[in-house]
Every structure is written in structure tokens, then in C-alpha cells.
N, C-alpha and C positions, 0 to 999 in steps of 0.2 A: 206110483206110476207118474211120470212127468209127461204132460201133454203141452204142445206148443200150438196155439191157434194159428190159422192161416194168416191173420192180420199181423201177428208177431213175427212169423216167418218172413212176411213181406217187409216188415221194419228192418229185420236183419239183412235181408237181401239188398235193400236200398242202401243201407249203411256200408255194407261190404263193397258195393259198386263204387260208392263215393270215395271210400278210402283207397281202393285199388286204382282208381283214376288218378288220385293225388300222388301215389307212390307205389310202384310194383311191390307186391307181397304185403303191403300194409293192410289190405283187406283180409288177407289170410291171418295176419296177427290179430285182427279184430275178431274174426270167427273163432280163433283159438281161445281168446279171452272169454267170449260169450259161452263157448262150450264148457270151459272150466267153471264159470260162474253157474251154469245150469247144473253141473254135477254137484256143486256146493249147495244149491237150492234143493236138489233132490235128496241130499243126505241130511241137511239140517235146515229145513224151511223155517222153523221157529226162531232161528238166530237172526233173521232179517227184520228190519223195522216195519211195523204195521203203519201204513200211511193213511188208511181209511178203512173202516169196518170190513175186515176180512181180506183186504188187499195189502200185500207186502211188497217192499222194494229192495232190490239188490243192486248196489252201485258197482260198476266196473272200476278197476284200478287204473289202467292205462288210458282207456278211452272214456270220454264224458257221456256215458250211456247208463241208463237205469233199466232194469228188468222188473216189470210189474207182474205179480202172480197172485193167485188165490190157492189156498190150501183147502181142499175138500176132504171128505171122509176117506175116499179111496184114491184120490189123485191130487196132483199139483198142476194147475193150469196157468201157463204163461199167457198173459193177455196182451202185453205190449213190451216192446224194446225201444225206448225213446231217448233221443239226445236230451241231456239234462237242461238245455236251454229252451226246449220246446215246452209248451204249456202242458203240465201234467194232467189237466182236465181231459186231454185227448183219450186217455185210457178209460175214463168214466163211461163213455158210450159203449165200450167193449165189455164192461163188468157185467156179470150175470148171464151172458150169452153162453150157451152150451158149446163146447169145443167141437170142431169137425173131426170126423174119423171115429 
């Protein structure tokens, strides 16, 4: 089961709005890529690089974003979706917190 934390949903929403403001439908293209990458994560979580004890990172192809997630016994939890130029330490504060819902 793939769970996306509220903070990660907010990351996605903010990026969508930024891209949509820059060019109509670019935000939609961003969402499409994120959704495609989330499917890949759900199907093959171990194929992504472990960046720090238990946290893996999936890089987007078209957009400079990384999806940080943890694979647990019964779920995969997306903890952050961050622009690659942002400090990756931002997701550290989110690591280990139980997902909402």
C-alpha cells in the first residue's frame, strides 16, 4: 500500500501551482510524471537508491524533483517531494513520523 503524507501532498500541490503559473498545463504534466513515478515506486520500491537508513529517493525525469519514501513491512510512505536544488535535509524532519489517515 502506498501512502502519501500530507506534507508530501503539499509539496506536490505547491510545485503544481508554480508550474501551472509558468505555463498552462505544465502543472498537469508535472502531476502526470509524479503519478507515474509513484506507480513505479509502488511496484518496485527496492529499485530506487537508498539515500539514508531506510529512506529511498526516486528522481523524476522531466522535472527536477525527487520523491523521498520509506518502505515499511506493510506499506510505502512518501515523506517528501522536493526540488533537487532544495536542501535534502528538509525531509529528515519528516522521517519516522507516522503517516496521516
